[in-house]
N, C-alpha and C positions, 0 to 999 in steps of 0.2 A: 410600353410599346403599343398599347391598345388605343392611344389617343389618335394615332394616324394608322389606319389599316392599309398597308401596302397592297395586300392581296385584293382587297375590295377596290382600291384605286386601279389596279391592273385590269380588273374585270370591267370597271366603269368606263375607263378611257381605253377602249380596245384598240383603236387605231394607233394611238401613241405607243401602246405596248407592242403591237405588231411592228411598228417602225423600229423600235429598239431591238427587237428580235432580228430584224433584217440587217440593221446596222452592225450589231454584234457579230452576226454570221459573216458578213462581207469583210468587216475589219479583221476577224479571226483568220479568214482564208488568206487575206492579203499578208497578214503577219506571218502565217505559216510558210507562205511561198518566199518571203523575203528575209527570213531569219537566218543567222549564221548556223553552220553545221560543223562540228569538230568532234574529234574522238574523245577528248577529255577537257575539262574546264581549265582555264589558265589561272595561275596564281603566282605570287612572288616567292621564289625559292629563298631569297635573302641569304645567298651563299656566294662566295667568291674565293678564288685561289690566288695566293701571293707566292711568288717564287723568287729565289735568289741563287746565284752561282758564285763559287769561289774555287777556281781551278787549283788543285793540289791539296785541298783540305779533306780531312777524314770526315766520316759521318758524325763522329763525336764533336769535332771542331765546328762543323756546320750547325749542330744542335746548340752548342754552348755559346759560340761566338756570333752567330748570325741569327738563328731562329729565336733564341731566348730574348734578346732585346726587342725584337719585333713583336713577340708574344706579349711582352709587358706593355707595350704601347697600345696593343689591341684592347687590353682590358680597360682602357680609359674611355672607350667609345660606348655611347648609350645603346641599349638593347643588345649588347654583345652577349652571346650565349657560350660559345666554345670555339676553340681552335684546335684542329687535329693536324699535327705536324709530322711529316715524313722527311727524315734527313738521310741523305745518301752521300757518298763521297763526291764532293764538289757541288752538291745541289741540295736545296731544301725547298719543300713545298708545304705551304700552310693553307689548309682548307678552313676558311673562316665562316662560321655560321652565326647568324643573329637569332635572337629569341623568337620562338614561334608565335608569341603574342605581339610581335612588332606591328604597329599600325600599318595598314595597307597604304602603298604608295610612297613609303619612306626608303625603299631599297636604294635608289640612286643617291640620295643624300648620305646614307650610311656608307655606300661605296666611296663617295667623295671623301668622307672622314677617314676611311682606311688609307686612301691614297695620300691624303694630306699628312697624316700623322706618321705613316711609315716612310713617306718621302722625306720628312724632316729627320727621321731617325737614320736614314741612309748615310748621312754625313758622319755618323758616329760608328759606323761599321768598319771592320778592319780593311786596310788597304788591299786592293785586288778583288774585293767583292763587287759583283755586278748585280744591279737591281736595287731594290725589289721591283719585280714586274707583276702586273695585275691582270687578272682575267675574271670578269664578272658576267660573261656572256653565256649564262646557263639557262635562262628562261626560255629561249627559243627551242621549239621542237620542230624538227624538219618534217614538213608535210610530205614531201617527195624527195628521195635521193636518186639522182641519176648518175650512172657511171659511163665514162668514155674509155674505151680500150682500142688499141691499135697495135696488134702483134707486129714486132719488127720496127716500129717507129721509135725514134728517140723521144724521150719524155718531153723535152722542151717544145718539140713540134706539136705533141698532143696537148700540152698546156695552152699553146696559142689557140688551138681549136676550142678548148674549154673556155678561154677568155671571150671568144666571140659568142659562144653559146650563153655565157653568163650575162652578157649585155642584152642579148635577145630575150632570154628567159625573164629578166627583170622587168621587161615591158609587158608581161602578161598581167592582165587585170586581176587583182586579188593577191598578188605575190608581194610580200613585204620586203624581203631581201633574198639575195642568192649568194651563198658562200662557196668558194672553191676549196676543196679539201683534198689533201694528200699530195700536194705538189712538193717535190724535193728540190731543195735549193741547188741551182747549178753552180758548179765551181770548176776552175781550171787548176789542175795540180801540176806543180813543178817539182818533180822528184829528183833531188840532188844525188849524184853518184859520189858517195862519200870518199872513195879512194881517189877519184879524179880530182875532187875539190882539194883533198889533202895534198896531193902531189903538186898541184898548181899554186899552192899557198893561199888559196881563197878561204874565206870564212862564210858562214851562213849570213851574217850581217852584211857582208860585202855584196853578195848576190841579191839580197833583199833590197838594199839601197839602189842597186843598178835597175832592178825591175820597177821599183817605185818611180825612179827618174824617167823611165821609158813609158810607163803605162798610166800613171795617175794624171788626172786632168789638172791643168794649171792655166790660170788666166794669162793671156799674152797681151792684154790691153786693147785699146781702141783709139781711133783717130776721129776727131770732130771735123767734119767736112761741111761745105756749104749745103750739101744735101743730107741724106741720112747718115747717122753715125756709122762708121766703118769699123767693125770688130775684126780682130786678128785672132785666128784660131790656130793653135799649135797641136791640137789632137785630132785624130781621125774620128769622124762621127760614127763610123761603122765598127762592128765588133771584129777584133783581130782573130784570125784563125790560130789553131795550135801550131801550125807550121810557121806562121809569121812570128809568133811569140818565140818559138824555138830558134828562129834566125836572129833574134835580137842580139846586138853585140855586147860583149864583156871585155874589159881591158885587164889583161893579165901580164904583169912584168913588161909593160910597154907594148904588148902585142894585142891585137883584137881577135877574139875568138867568138864563134856563135854560142848562144846559151846551150844548144843541143850537145856541145862537147862535154858539158859537165852536168847535164840534167835531161830527164825525159819529161816531155810536156804532153799532157793528155787532158781531155775534157771529161768531166764526170759530175757526180752529185755529192752532196755532203757525206763525208765519210768519218765515222760510221753513220748510216742514215738514222733518223730519229723516228720515222713513221713510214710504214709501207702499207699500201692498200692493193688488194687484188679483187677482181670480180670474175668469178668462174675460172679462177686460176691464172688470169692475165693481169699484169700490172695495170692499174687504173687510176684515174683521178675522178673525184666525185664533185657533183654540183648539188648543193642542198638548198631547196626552195622552202622558205618560211612563209606561212600563210598570214596575211594581215588580219587584225582583230575584226570580229564580226562578219567575216566572209563565209559564205556557204561553201563548205568543203566539196560538196558534190558538184556544184557549178564550177568551182576552181578545177576540179578533176577534168571536167569536160574541156575547159579552156586549155589545160595542160596537155590533154590528149591531142587536141587540135594542133597545138604548137609542136608537139613531138612528131606528129605525122608530117607536118610541113617541114620541120627542120631536118628530118632524116634525109630529105632530098638535097639539102645543102651541104651535108657532110662529105668530105673527100672520100674517095674509095679506100677502103681498109679501116676506116674508123667506125666503130660499133657503139651505138647508143643503147643503154639498157636501164630499165627502171629497177633499182635495188629494193626500195621500200616504198609503200604507198599507203598513207594514212586513210585515204578515201575508202579502201577496202573495209576497214573497221567501221567507218561511218555508215557505209552501205548496210553492214550487218546490224548496227544499232538502230538505224531508221527502219529497216525491214522488220526487226523485232518489235519495235513500237507499233508499226502498222498492223502486224499480225496480232499483237496483244490488244490493240484498239478494237479490231474487228471481233476478236474473241470475247472481249469484255462486253461489247455491244450486244453480241448474240446471247451471252450469258444473262445480261440484264433483261433483254427482251424475252427470253424463254422463261426466266423466273417470274417476271412481271406478268407475262401472258397467262401462265399457269395459275398464279396466285391472285391476280387482280383483274384479269380479263384482257381482251384484245386491245380495246381502246386505251385503257389505263396503262397497259404495258407499252404501247407505242409512245404515249406521253412521257413516261419515265425514260424510255430509250432516247427521246429527243433531248433530255437533259444532258446527255453525255456530250454531243457535239457543241451544244450551246455553252456549256461550262468550259470545254476545251478552247472554244473560240475566244472567250474572255481571257483565259489563261495565256493563250498565244499572244494576244494583244498586249498584255502586261509584260510578258517576256520580251517582246519586240521593243517596247518603249524603254525597258530597263537595259537593253543591250545584251540580254542573255542568249546564249547559243543553244541549239540542240546538241547535247553531248551525253556522255555516259551517265552523268549525274542527273541532269535535268530530264532526260528521257526516262531514267529509272524512276524519278519522282512522279512523272506523269503516269507511268505504268502502275505505280503503287496507287496513285489517286483514282485510277479507273475503277478500283475495287471499292472506293469509298464515296465517290462523288454523287452516286445516285441515292445515297441514304436519305438525304433530306427530301429529295423528290418523291421517294417511296412513302415516307412518313406523311408528306403533304397530301399526296393524291389518295393515300389510304384513308386519311381523316375525312377527306371530301366524300369518298365512297361510303364510309360509315354513316355520316350525317345525311347523305342523300338517301341511304337505305332507311334511315329513321324518319324521313319525310321532308327534309329541307330541300329547297330548290338549289340549283347549282351555284348561283351567285352567293347565296347566304352560306352555303356549305364551304365555298372558297374563303369567304370572309371569316367564318368560324375557325377554319384551319389556321389562320393567322393568329387569332386571339389565343388559341390553345397551344399551338406547337411552335410558333415563330421564335419566342424567347428561349425555350429549352433547346430548340434546334440550333440557334445562334450560339448559345453558350456551349452546347455540346460540340459544335463545329470548332469553336475557338479552343476548347479544351483539347480536342484531337490535334489541332495545329500546334498548340503549346507543348504537346507531348514530344514534338520534334524540335523544340526550341534549343535544347542543349547543343545539338550539332550545328544549328544555324549560327550560334554565337560562340562556339568553341574557339578559343584562342590557340590554335595549333595548326600545323601544316595540313593535318587531316581535316580539320575544320574548314580551312580554306578550300580544300579539294572537294569535300562532300557537303559543304554548308548549303549549297543550292537546293538540297532536298527540302529543307525547311521552307525556304522562300517560295519555291514552285508549288510544293504541296499545300502551303498555307494559302496562297492566292487561289489555287484550284478549289479547295474546300470552301473558302469564303465565297467564291464565285458560284459554287454549287448551292449555297444557301440563298444567294440572290436569285438564282434560277428557280429554286424551289418556292420562294415566297412571292416572286413577281411574275415569272414566265409560266410556271406550272399551273397556277390557278387560272390564268387566261386560257391556256391550252385545255385545261380540264373543262372549263365552261364551253369552250369552242367545240370540243370533240367528244366529251362524254355523252352518253345517251340519256335522254330525259326519262326513258322507260327503265327505271331501276326498281327492282323488287323491294317493296317496303317491308320492314320488320318492326315489331315492337322493340322497345329498348331492351337490349340483352338477348333478344331472340336469336340473333345471328351467332351467338356464342354458345349455342346448344347443340352443335354438331357433335359427331362421335369423337372427332379429334380434340375439340375444345373440352368435351366432358372428360376425356382421358387426361388432358393437361390439368384440368381443375382438380381431379383426384390426386395427381402427383403433387400439385402445389399444396393442397390441403394436408396431404401426408407430411410434407416437409415442414409446414407450419406447426402441425401437431407435435412432430418429433424434432423440434427446432434445435434442441441441445445436441442430439445425436448427429444431425445433419451438419451443424456448425463444426463440431469436433472432428467428424470424418473429413470435412473439407479442409480444415486446418491441418490435419494429419497428412492428407494428400499433398497439400502445399509444402509441408516440411520435407516430405519424401522427394518432391520435385526439386526443391532447392538443393537437397543432397545429390540428386541425380545430375543437376547442372554442374555441381562442383566436382563430382567424382566419376561420372559416366560419360557425359557429353564431351566430345573432343573440342579443343580450343584452337583457334587460329587467329592471325591478324588480318591479312587480306588474302584472298584466294589467288591461285595462279591464273594468269591471263588465258583467254581462249584464242589469242592470236596465233597464227600458224608458225611464227618464228621460233626457232630453237637456238639457244645460245650455247656455244662451246668455248669455255675459257681455258686457256693454256698458260700455266705458270711454271717457269723453271726456277732453279735456285737464284736468289738475288745476286745481281751482278753479271748474269749470263749475257753474252753479247747478242745483239739483235740478229746477227747472221745465224747463230746457232738456233735462236728462237724461230727464225724464218724457215730454216730447214725442217724443223719439227712440224711447223704449221703446214708445210707442203705435204708431209706424210699424213697428217690428220685430214687434210683436204682430200687426198687420194682415197682414204678410207670412206669418207662421207659420200663422195661422188659415186660409190658403187651401188648406192641404194636408190630404189625407185621412188621413195617418198620425197626425194629432194627435188624442189622446183628451181631454186637458185641458191647461190652460195657466194658470200663475200667475206674477205679476211682482212683483219686489221692488226698489224704487228707493231709493237712498240708503244701502243696506247689503245684505249677503248674505242668503240664505234661511235660515230656521231649520234647525237641524241634524237632518235626518230620516234621515241616512245616516252611519254611523260615520266614514267617511273624508272627509266633506265638510269642506273647508277653510273656517273661519269668516272672512268678510270684515268688516273693521271699518267703522264709519260713514264714508261718503265721498259727498258730494253729486254727484260726477261718475261714479258707478258704479251699475249696475243689473244684476240677474240675472233671467233668465226660466227657469222650469222647465217643460219640455214633457214631458208623459207621453204616450208613444206606445202602440201596441197590442202591442209586443214588440220584441225585439232587432233583428230584420230591419227593421221599420218605423223604428226609431230610426236605424239606419245609413243607410237610404234618405233619411230626412228630413235627416240631417246632410249628406249629399252635396248635396242640393238647396239647402240654405241656404248651404253653403260656396260653391257656384257663384254664387249671387246676391251674396254678399259679395265674392268675387274679381272680379266684374264691376263693382264700385264703387258698389253700391246705397247704402251708408252711408259716404260718404267722410269725414264729419266725426268718426267714432268708430272705435275698434277693437272689432270685434264678433267674438267667439270662440265657436265651437260645438264642444262636446266632451261625451263621455259621462262618467259617474262612473268613478272608479278604485278598485280594491281597494287595501288597504294604507294606510300612513300618508299623510296629506294632502301632496300635492306640487302647488303652484300651477301651475308650468309644467314641461313635460318637459325642456326644455333651459334652463339658467340659468348665467350666469357673473356673479360679483360683482367689480366693479372697486373696490378698496379704497384709500383715500388721504385726506389731510387737506383738499385744496382742491377745492371743487365744480367750478370751471372746468376744472381739469386732469382731473378724473374724467369730465366731459362729453366732453372731447376724446378720451380713451382709449376710453371706452365707445362713442363714435360710430365710431371706427376698427374696433372689434370688431364693432359692428352691421353695418358695411359688409362685413366678412369673412364674417359669418354669412349675410348676404343673398345672397352669391354662390353659396351652396350650393343645390343643386337640391332638397334634402330639407327645407329650413326653410320655415316659413310665418310671414310678418310678424315678423321680428326687430325688437325695439324696446327703447327705454330705459324703465325703470320710472318714472323722473322725469328732470328736466333742463330742461324748458321753463320759462323765466322768464316771468312774467305782469306786466302793467302795474299800477302802483298810483299813486294820486294823493297826492303829497307836499305837505304844508302848510309853506310857508316863512313862519313867523309873524313879524310885525313886533313884536318883544318890547318895544321902546321905546314904541310906540303902545299896546300892551296895558297896559304899566305906567302910562302917563299916564291911561288909562281905569279903572285900578283892577282890571284883570283879570289873570289868570294863564293861561299856556298850558293848564294842566289844566282850568280852567273853560271855556275855548273848546272843547277836545276833548270835554269832558263834554256841552256843549250840542249839539255835532254828533252825538254818540252818541245822545242823547235824541231829537233830531229825526228821525234816519235809521233807527235800529233800535228806538227806544222804550225805555221803562222800566216795570217792573212797579210800580204805585203802590198796588194794593190786591188783596185776595183775597176771593172770595165762595164760598160753599158751595152745591154742587148735589148734594144727597143724599150719596153716598159719595165724591164727587170735589170737588177744589178748582179753581175757575176763576179764573185770574189776569186782572186788569184792566191792560191795557197802554196807556200813553199815548205817542203818537208824532206825528210830523208828517203832514200830509195827503199822499195818494198822489201827487198831481201833482208836488209838490216833492221828495218823498222818493225817487222812482224815476227822476227826470230828471237825468242827469249834467250836462246843459247848464245847469241852473239851480243847480248847486252853489255857484257863486261868488256868487249873489244871495241865498243863504240868510240869513235875518235872525238876527243874534246880539244878545242883550240884555246890556247892560253893567250893572255894579253901580249905576251912577248912573241907571238907568232908560232910557238911550238904546237905540235899536234901529238897528243898523248892518248893512249887508250884509257877508258874509264877505270879499268882495274888498277891503274897506277895512282889514281886519285881517291878511290873509295873501295871499300869491300861491300859485298852484297850478302844479305841474309834474309831469310823468309820469316815473316811475322804474320800473325792472324789478327783481323779486326772485324768489327761489325760493319756490314755494308748497308744496313737499314736500321734506323732507330725511330720509334714512333712515340709521340707524346700527345696528351690530351689535356689542354689547359695547364701546360707546363709540367705535367706529371708523366713520367716514363711509364709505358705500359706495353704488354705483350699479349696479343689476342690469341685465343685458342678457338678455332673455327671448325665447324662440321656441317656437312650436308646430312639430310635425314632420308630414310627410305620412303618410297611412295606410300601414302596412307597415314604416315605419322605426322601429326601437326607439330610445328616448332615449339609452341608453348608447352605442350605435353612433354616433349623430349627434354626441354630445358628443366622442367620441374622434376622429372625423373632423375636427371643428373644432379640437381640441387639436393635431392633427398639423400643422395649417397656421398655428398661432398663434405659433410660436417667434420669428419676426421681430418681432412685436408685443411679446412678453415681453422680448426683448433690449433694446428701446428704452424700457422703462418707466423713469420718473424714480425717484430714490432715495425710498423711503418708500411706493411704490405697488406693488400686486400684483393678480393676478387669481385669485380662488378659484372652484372649480367648485361649483355648487349644484344645485338641481333633484333629479330622481330619482336621479342618480348619487351625489350627496352622501348622500341618505337610504339608498341601497342600500349604500354603503360602511360607514355606521354599523351597519346590520343585519348585514352580512357580518363586520365586525370583532367584533361581539358574539358571533357564532357561532364564529368562529375562536378567540376567547379560551377557549372551552370545549373545543376540539379536544384539547389535551393531556390534560384530564381524561377525555375520552371514550377516548383511546388507553390511558391508565393503567388505567381500569376494564376495558376489553376485554382487555388483556394479562393483568391480574390474574385475570379469570375463566378465560381460556384456560389460564394456567399452573396454576391450581388443578385443572384437569381433566387436562391432558396431561402436566404436569410435565417438559417437554422443550423446550429452546430450539430444537431442529431442527424439531419439530412446530409450535411457535409460529411459527417463520419461515414454514413452509409455509402456515399459516392466514392470517397477516398479508399475505403477498405476493399472495394472490388478491384482497384487498379492493379495490384500485384497478382491477382488470380490468373491472369493470362500466362503466368509462368508455368502453370500446370499443363496447359495445352501446348505451349511452346516446347517444353522439355519432352513431352510425349512425342511430338512430331519429329524433333531432332533425333531422338533415340530410335524411333521406328524406321525412319528413312535414312539413318546413319549420316546425318549432316553435321558439320562442325559449327561451333558457335564462335563467330568472330566479330569484327568491328561492325560490319553491315548488319548482321543478325542482331547485334545489340541495339542498333538503331530501331529495328523492328520491334524489339521487346519494349523499348522506352515508349515508342509511339503507340504500342498496343495498350498501354495504360490509359491513354487518352481515349482510345476507341471504346474500351469497356466502360469507362466512366461516363461516356456519352450515353450508352445504352442504359446504365443505371439512372442517369439523370432523367431520361425519358420515363422510366418506370416510376421513380419517386414523384415526378411531376404529375403523373396520372393519379397516384395515390392522394396527393394533396388536392387535386381537382375533385376526386370522389368524395373526400372529406368535406369539401366546400358544398357539395350537393346533398349533404346530410347523411351519408352512409356511416355505419359503425366502422371502427378501425379495422377489425378483422375482415369484414365484408369488403371494405375499400381496398385492403391489401390484396385479397384474392382476385377481386374484379379487375383491379389495375393490371395485375400480372397477366390475366387472360386477355384483356383488351389490347395491351401493348405487345402481346406475344407475336402477332402476325407481322407488324412492321419490324420488330427486333429480329425475328427469324429471317424475314425476307432480306433485310439489309446485310445480315451476317452471311446468309447463303450466297447472295450476289457477290459480296466481297471475297468469300472463300473460293468460289468458282472462278472469279476473275483473276485471282492470284495463281491459279493452277498453271497456266502457261508460263508464268514467271519462274516456276520451279526448275525449268530446264536451263536457266541462265547461270553461267558460272559465277558471275558477280553477285546477282540478286537472289539466286536460288535459296540460300540459307534464310534470308529475310522472309521470303515467300512462305517457307515452311513454318517459320515462327508465327507469322500472321495468320496462316490458315489454321494451325493447331490452336493458337491463342484465341482467335475469334470464335472458332467452333466450340471449344470447351468453355471458353469464357462466357459465351452467350448462354450455354446450358446452365452454367452456374448463376448467371444473372436471373434466370427464370426460376431456379430452384433454391439456390443457396441464399440469394438476397432476401426473398420472402421469409425464410427461416431466421436469418440474422435480424431482419426488421422486427419480426415477431418476438425474438428473444430480447432485443434492445428495448422495445416498447411494451413488453410483457403482454403481447396479444394472445388471446385465447379464442379458439374456433370451436363452435359446437359440433 
């Protein structure tokens, strides 16, 4: 690298250098102002849901006859990972997940393959199966959710207002699409009066045919004229009212009677409803706005606020517009945090540099921060990267590292100027001595984060931006240090520098004390190395046995989730009543800012890590927005106390915050896998009892397993045959009377309204009258059901779950505050051996929950570790060209564990995925310091020093830049310790860099002396 001296060129061509500084600054400012801003990075979920229905089928029949053939076809698709199937009576849902190492951009092709193969398989499914139906719209995260409420208004009128707003909202710049959520399908119900129908000799089919003839659209032809074609219309373009439908004529025994004589006609919505939404206790419809890629979320928020302000004036009286969730609040917090950390880091660097290097040198080092960030912003802008949780975190981390090269460069200039060189030669000398070690050290630091950048997993997709942003930032910092910093040094450093003889400046009291310590360590090298190794072993044991483990931390967002789960099969009306009671409790507390409820399904995806809940009439979710994280935690404690007191004994009510990272439904989960549901229930219940004995678990429970009653018809097939009926005809009549049948469709502007014919409410909803339900035979007779079949009660499973065609039963549990899920899982595993030993053949217990997701993430990172080591050693060998020096550099890499474990234990921080990234990156940082020190030793040896003298002199000479860079990094990371997401990593880096630097200055000389058998007089 000495053939072309970049630093000398920068000093020689000062105008060109200044031009580049100005261009970089302007381009960086432009990029900063025009980059997108989002809460989280976007990535392919590679997940879709396949559903099918089969009215009348049991959960077992849905599993075996419908789900199983579909699951087999899914296994043929490339990159297929798993399918999780939930089978309920009449319905099955398959959650299809593709492998986490699926190449980016393949999602749509894979979804097409699923549609194609399962669409082909649909022809082989049993008669009566509807579907499969496909839903792959999971990638979108709603930037803002708006609610429209209008107390006393019919919903169809409110929906029309939502339609208008949807069109207007879509025109806002930066909005990708707008979805209307929570609309209930309008229907017209014709409830037949069974007794009247029977007396008049009518049948269900007769009335259905009459309605179809009256209401369905039928073409009446057209006439070609000399002018325009003349169409003949036989139907009314407008929607008929319920009164007009009730007046439609029926022919009975040659006489005409109105429909109202045998039926009650009313307008309503799908019954039972499938999805109910309320905002602040009022029925609501939602509009979800999705932000386009690369858009600045803060600018979009301003445009949406302007739209909202204008549109409120257009809403009719009585309609209220409310903002349910707003992603911009989180973006504000993230950007504000970055700006605060930026200013803090700048002040830290300035203060450290001013104290250690002087005013002018300190200002030059401080200028390296904005110049480096400007280059980074430009790169991010060109690559289409947003400011989000990951990229901002990477930038904050880099703030503690990006001044290292500038400090080393300017410190070398100061040393050489003190020894008598002029500024230009000192700048050029800095390049010849430090440029290559700094570059390799910088690349080694960057490569330390390579595993997360290349990790083939969902977590890698989510957090991989750390590597790319941190990498370009540190490389940019090297460019600034070797090109811009020498120019600034020549421009601003004073010519009046106090000159010292070689080595004279290292004779101060502090340096003399350091020399004594280094000499002591070199003389007692064996003891120092053994003590260090012993401490390292203790640290490793502390990491394994003392430090709490986690996957991802809880979010610091103000939302609090309240999940309500009733026994499987519970009607949505019962679930809704309980949800009202829970809402009433929550609304009593001052911590509540807003509240929205979702019954029959989960909430729309307003947060990247929100786990989508599939349709389930026994489930409801309440989203409570509080005034902040503290209010959220206080409200959670209050609600949990009420739940623990047994306020809602009929349901499982779970209160929890949002979590960062991949969706994990329950923190602790075990899957009992085997073929027989009865055996699964027995094993799972034993496991649940074991979990319930633990003091740290909250409400261990089985995911399914409760069998529910069903009414079984024992048909008299001989009697049916004598009457000319078939079991299918009998079942069909029961279905028609109880659930109804769509007999016609009507048009209401842009929507289709179905006309549903069914039995009257008194008979339809009364179980006691089921046996007296009137059945019409082909001969025209009307007989009660009791004469055709006997009824008995049987029990069956209402939910069966499979994973890759294996039946399983999950045992889930929440954990008490302060207990980390991996720790809780391990404690239960330690006591599970007797249960595992007694498992029947073909049965096993798998670990799920956050531990399973964590292991997937960790394995994807560990798979990249060999590549990381290969690249690191290659870079080091290209520089040092010595196996002995390579060993010296590599052996210091794991020593950061000592400081990391100390910091985690002292400050009671958990070790999770993010902290692990810090520990991996810490290895590169420490190797960089070691590289600088070994490079100085080699330089001293080239100058003719003895090995012992070269070792001690190099340690003393490089102490100031090593300590300065470490101190700047540690202090710059201090503000990051308050971050919920990045805090554990900050503690790892602070402790690791601090103690690691101390070991670099004391342990490394001892190890070097031991390895090369150095003796000091």
